[in-house]
N, C-alpha and C positions, 0 to 999 in steps of 0.2 A: 286384682288387676291382671289382665292377660298380656303376656309378652308376645311380640311378633317374632317369627322365626329369624334366625341369624342370617344375615345377608353376606355374600361373598366378601364384601369390603369391610365387614364388621371386624373390629380389632379382636374381639373375644374368640374368634374362630380361626384366625390366621395361624398357619403352621409354617415352621421354618423348612425351606426346601434345600438349604445349603447343607452340604456334607462336610463334616469335620475332617481335617487332614488325616487324623488317625483312622477314621472309618474309610476314607478314600484309599489309604494305603492297604488296608486289609482287603478291600475289594480288588485292588490291582494285583495283590499277591495271589488271589484266587483265579484271576483271569489275566494271564500274561499278555494277551492281545491288547487289553486296555492300556497296560503299562507301555507296550511298544508304541501304541498310537500317541500317548502323551510324550514319550521321548522324541518321536519323529516330529512333533509339533514345536519342539524347542529350537531356538536359533543357536548358532555356534557359541555366542557369548554366554547364553544361559547354560549350555552344556559344560562350558569351562568353569563356570561358577559352581555348578552342581558337583563336578569332579573335584574342585578345590575343597568344597565343604566335606565331601566324602573322605578325602585324604586326611583332613584334620580329625574327623570322627574316627578314622582308622588308627590315627596316632594316639587318641585317647584310649582306645581299646588296647593298643600295644603297651602303653604305659601301665594300664590296669593289670595286664597279664604279667608285667614285670614286677608287680607288687604294690603299685600306687593305688590309692582309693580313687574313685571316679572324681570326687571333688578336688583332690590333689592334682590329678592329671589335667583336669580342665583348667585349674588355676595356673599350673605350670605353663601350659600352652598359651593361655591368655597373657600372662606376665611376660613371657619370653617373646611373644609376637609383638607386643607393644614396645618392648625394649629393642626389637629388631635383632635378637640374638638366636633365633631358631635356625636350624640348618637351612640353606638357601631354598631348597624345594618347598619346605614347609612354610618358610617366610613368604614366599611367592603365593602359596596357596592361601595363607592368611589374608594377604592383600586382595586377592581375587574374591575370596569368600565374603568380604564386606559388601561388595556390589552396590554401594549407595551412590547413586548418580550425583556428581558434583561434590562429593565429600572426599577429603584427603586424610582421613584418620588412619592411624597406624594400628596394626594388629586386629585381632578378632575379639568379639565380646563373649562373655560367659554364657549369656542366654542362648546364643546360636549353637554353642558347643554342647550345652545341656540338652538342647532340642535334638541335635543330630548325633550326639555321642552315644 
């Protein structure tokens, strides 16, 4: 039995055209103009959220340099942010980093720190 050639809509030949975040980051590191364009496209609130997440990631790195394991550093920040006992600037960053519209949860989650830390 002879098969007909694959058609563009045929499921067997579809290829994903989405770029994974890790790949996009590597591309932007190679071409700073792309990164600049992406940053320019962010609104002020998105920039504040990104800055807050970076601040928390930097704190994870700082704690690691002070001798904590990455897991311990992330757990410390998560627990302290949920308890509301981080230094004021970090606590504010944890609140901003959540950025879930309509949600009022306290603190930052482990998964976001593992991703960004």
